[in-house]
C-alpha positions in Angstrom: -207.2 66.5 -122.3 -208.4 69.9 -121.5 -207.2 72.3 -119.0 -209.7 71.4 -116.3 -208.7 67.7 -116.3 -205.1 68.5 -116.2 -205.7 70.6 -113.2 -207.8 67.8 -111.7 -205.0 65.3 -112.2 -202.3 67.6 -110.7 -204.4 68.0 -107.6 -205.1 64.3 -107.2 -201.3 63.8 -107.5 -200.7 66.4 -104.9 -203.4 64.8 -102.6 -201.7 61.3 -103.1 -198.3 62.6 -102.2 -199.5 64.6 -99.1 -201.4 61.5 -98.0 -198.2 59.2 -98.5 -196.0 61.9 -96.6 -198.5 62.0 -93.7 -198.6 58.1 -93.6 -194.7 58.0 -93.6 -194.5 60.6 -90.9 -196.9 58.7 -88.7 -194.9 55.4 -89.5 -191.5 57.1 -88.5 -193.2 58.5 -85.4 -194.6 55.2 -84.4 -191.4 53.5 -84.9 -189.0 56.1 -83.3 -191.1 57.8 -80.4 -190.5 55.0 -77.9 -187.0 54.2 -79.1 -185.2 55.9 -76.3 -187.7 54.5 -73.5 -187.2 50.9 -74.8 -183.5 51.6 -75.5 -182.9 52.0 -71.7 -183.6 48.3 -71.0 -180.8 47.4 -73.3 -178.4 50.0 -72.3 -178.5 48.9 -68.5 -178.9 45.4 -69.2 -182.4 44.9 -67.9 -184.4 42.0 -69.2 -187.1 41.8 -66.4 -188.2 43.2 -63.2 -185.8 40.8 -61.5 -183.0 43.1 -62.9 -184.3 46.2 -61.4 -182.3 45.6 -58.2 -179.1 46.1 -60.1 -179.7 49.7 -60.9 -177.3 52.0 -59.1 -178.2 55.6 -58.0 -175.8 56.9 -60.6 -177.6 54.9 -63.4 -180.9 56.1 -62.1 -179.9 59.8 -62.0 -178.7 59.4 -65.6 -182.2 58.0 -66.6 -184.0 60.9 -64.9 -181.7 63.5 -66.4 -182.4 62.2 -70.0 -186.1 62.4 -69.2 -185.7 65.9 -67.9 -183.5 67.0 -70.9 -184.8 64.9 -73.8 -188.2 63.3 -73.2 -190.3 65.7 -70.9 -188.3 68.8 -70.5 -191.1 71.3 -69.9 -193.3 69.0 -67.7 -190.5 67.9 -65.7 -189.4 71.5 -65.0 -193.0 72.5 -64.2 -193.7 69.5 -62.0 -190.6 70.2 -59.9 -191.3 73.9 -59.6 -194.8 73.0 -58.6 -193.4 70.6 -56.1 -191.4 73.3 -54.6 -194.4 75.4 -54.4 -196.3 72.6 -52.5 -193.1 71.6 -50.8 -192.0 74.4 -48.8 -194.2 73.1 -45.9 -192.3 70.0 -45.6 -189.1 71.5 -47.1 -189.3 69.8 -50.4 -192.2 69.2 -53.0 -195.9 68.5 -53.6 -198.5 69.1 -51.0 -196.1 70.5 -48.3 -198.1 73.7 -47.9 -200.9 71.9 -46.4 -199.2 70.3 -43.4 -199.3 72.8 -40.5 -196.2 71.4 -38.7 -194.1 72.2 -41.8 -195.9 75.5 -42.7 -195.3 76.8 -39.1 -191.3 76.2 -39.6 -191.4 78.0 -42.9 -193.4 80.9 -41.7 -191.7 81.0 -38.5 -188.3 81.6 -40.3 -189.6 84.8 -41.7 -188.2 84.2 -45.1 -191.4 83.4 -46.7 -193.5 86.5 -45.5 -192.2 88.9 -48.1 -191.7 88.7 -51.9 -187.9 89.4 -51.6 -187.1 86.7 -49.0 -189.5 84.3 -50.3 -188.0 84.5 -53.8 -184.5 84.0 -52.4 -185.6 80.9 -50.5 -187.1 79.3 -53.5 -184.1 80.2 -55.6 -181.7 78.8 -53.0 -183.8 75.5 -52.5 -183.9 75.3 -56.4 -180.1 75.6 -56.7 -179.6 72.9 -54.1 -182.1 70.5 -55.9 -180.7 71.0 -59.3 -177.1 70.3 -58.1 -178.1 66.8 -56.6 -180.7 66.1 -59.2 -178.4 66.9 -62.4 -175.2 65.5 -61.0 -174.4 62.1 -60.3 -175.1 61.2 -56.7 -171.3 60.1 -56.4 -170.1 63.4 -57.6 -168.6 66.1 -55.3 -171.1 68.7 -56.3 -174.0 66.4 -55.5 -172.6 65.4 -52.1 -171.8 69.1 -51.3 -175.5 70.0 -52.1 -176.7 67.2 -49.9 -174.4 68.2 -47.2 -175.6 71.7 -47.4 -179.2 70.6 -47.3 -178.5 68.5 -44.3 -177.0 71.4 -42.4 -180.1 73.6 -43.2 -182.3 71.1 -41.8 -180.3 69.9 -38.8 -181.1 72.9 -36.4 -184.9 72.3 -36.9 -184.5 68.7 -36.5 -182.7 69.0 -33.3 -185.1 71.4 -31.9 -188.0 69.2 -32.9 -189.6 71.5 -35.2 -189.1 69.1 -38.2 -190.3 65.4 -37.7 -189.0 62.4 -39.5 -192.5 62.0 -41.0 -192.3 65.5 -42.4 -188.9 64.8 -44.1 -190.1 61.6 -45.4 -193.2 63.0 -46.8 -191.3 65.8 -48.7 -188.9 63.2 -50.1 -192.0 61.3 -51.4 -193.2 64.4 -53.2 -190.0 64.7 -55.1 -190.1 61.0 -55.9 -193.7 61.1 -57.1 -194.9 64.3 -58.2 -192.9 64.3 -61.6 -194.3 60.6 -62.2 -197.9 62.1 -61.6 -197.6 65.2 -63.8 -196.0 63.1 -66.8 -198.7 60.3 -66.5 -201.5 62.8 -66.3 -200.4 65.3 -69.0 -197.6 63.9 -71.2 -197.8 62.1 -74.5 -196.8 58.9 -72.8 -196.6 57.1 -69.5 -193.3 56.5 -67.5 -192.1 53.0 -67.9 -191.6 50.6 -65.0 -187.8 51.2 -65.4 -188.2 54.8 -65.4 -190.4 54.5 -62.3 -187.7 52.4 -60.6 -185.1 54.8 -61.6 -187.1 57.6 -59.7 -187.4 55.3 -56.6 -183.8 54.3 -56.6 -182.4 57.8 -57.1 -184.7 59.5 -54.3 -184.1 56.5 -51.9 -180.4 57.1 -52.2 -181.0 60.9 -51.7 -183.1 60.0 -48.6 -180.4 57.7 -47.4 -177.7 60.6 -47.8 -179.9 62.9 -45.8 -180.5 60.2 -43.1 -184.2 60.3 -43.5 -185.9 57.4 -41.5 -187.9 54.8 -43.5 -189.1 52.9 -40.5 -192.8 54.0 -41.2 -192.6 51.9 -44.3 -193.5 48.3 -44.3 -190.3 46.8 -45.6 -188.1 48.9 -43.4 -186.6 46.0 -41.7 -186.5 43.5 -44.5 -185.4 45.8 -47.3 -186.9 46.5 -50.6 -186.5 44.4 -53.8 -185.7 47.4 -55.9 -186.4 51.1 -56.4 -189.8 50.6 -57.7 -190.8 48.5 -54.5 -189.7 51.4 -52.4 -191.7 53.9 -54.6 -194.7 51.8 -54.3 -194.6 51.7 -50.6 -193.6 55.3 -50.0 -196.5 56.3 -52.4 -199.0 54.4 -50.2 -197.8 55.8 -47.1 -197.7 59.4 -48.6 -201.4 59.3 -49.3 -202.1 58.1 -45.9 -200.0 60.9 -44.4 -201.9 63.4 -46.4 -205.1 62.1 -45.4 -204.2 62.4 -41.6 -202.0 65.6 -41.6 -203.3 67.9 -44.5 -205.9 69.9 -42.8 -206.9 73.5 -43.0 -205.0 76.0 -40.8 -204.2 79.6 -40.9 -200.6 79.1 -41.2 -200.9 77.1 -44.5 -202.9 80.0 -45.9 -200.3 82.6 -45.1 -197.5 80.5 -46.6 -199.5 79.7 -49.7 -200.3 83.2 -50.5 -196.6 84.3 -50.0 -195.7 81.7 -52.6 -198.5 82.3 -54.9 -197.5 86.0 -54.9 -193.9 84.9 -55.6 -194.9 82.6 -58.4 -196.8 85.3 -60.3 -194.6 88.3 -59.0 -194.5 90.0 -62.6 -198.2 90.0 -63.0 -200.4 92.7 -61.6 -203.2 91.7 -59.0 -205.9 91.8 -61.5 -203.9 89.7 -64.0 -203.3 87.0 -61.5 -206.8 85.9 -60.9 -206.9 83.4 -63.7 -203.4 82.0 -62.9 -204.2 81.6 -59.3 -207.3 79.6 -60.1 -205.4 77.5 -62.4 -203.0 76.8 -59.5 -205.9 75.9 -57.0 -207.0 73.5 -59.7 -203.7 71.7 -60.1 -202.9 71.4 -56.4 -206.0 69.1 -56.0 -209.0 69.4 -53.5 -207.3 68.2 -50.3 -204.5 70.8 -50.6 -206.7 73.3 -51.9 -209.0 72.9 -48.8 -205.9 72.8 -46.4 -204.6 76.2 -47.7 -208.0 78.0 -47.5 
C-alpha cells in the first residue's frame, strides 16, 4: 500500500465516522427534542382532551414557566415585550396601540409622552407582569401584583375611561400573542396542552382582575377547559380588532413614544431599519392604525 492509498483510506474512515456521528446526533435530537412536551401529559395525568378541565391555574403557570425558561426563552421574552409595546393602549399586550380609546388613556396620563416616563411605565408594567406570570397564582407575590394592577386600573374604570371590552382585549393579547410568535417563528408548535395552560392561566388572571367575559359565547354556560376559553377569546379578539383598530392621531403619538423608548440607545439614523422591522412584525392592521 502506497502513501496515497493510506491517505485515501484514512479520509474514508473519517468520512464514515463523521457521517455516523451526524446520524447519531440526528437520532438523539429526534428522540429527545419533544420529550419535555410529551412528558407534560404524563406529569399532569392528561390522557385526552377530556382531562384538560382538571388543569389548575398553578399547574398551568408551571407549564408556561417551563416554556419561558427551558423551551422558548428568547421568543417568549420577545413576544411579551412586543405585547407590552402593542398593549399599552389597552393596558397590556399586542395590538393595544391601535385602539383609540386605550391610546387616549395612556397619552392622557402624560407618562408616555417622553422617554423618561415612558420607560418608567414600561418597566413598572413589566415588573407586575413578571410577578404574576412567574409566580404561582396562589402565591402572595402573585396576588399582591394583581391587587396592585387592579388598583392602578380602578380609577380609569370608575371614570369610564377604560371599558370592559378594552380590558378583555388586553387580556386576550397576553393569552394569545406568545402562542402566535412561537407558532410562527419557533422550532415547534405549541401543543394543545400548552395552549390549554395559557387559556387556564390567563382566564384565572382575568377572574382575579374582575374582567367580564359576558362578550364570549359560553359566558353563561361556562367553558369546558382553558383551551375552549382560549378559542373563544381569540375569535372575539379578532372581531374586536376589525371593529376598533382604526387610524387615529393619538395612536400615532403613543406608538412613536414607545418606539423611541424601545430603541432609546440607538441614534435616530440607526433606528430606521429596526423601526421598519417593528412595522412588519405588528401586522398590517395595527400598522395602518398607528400611521
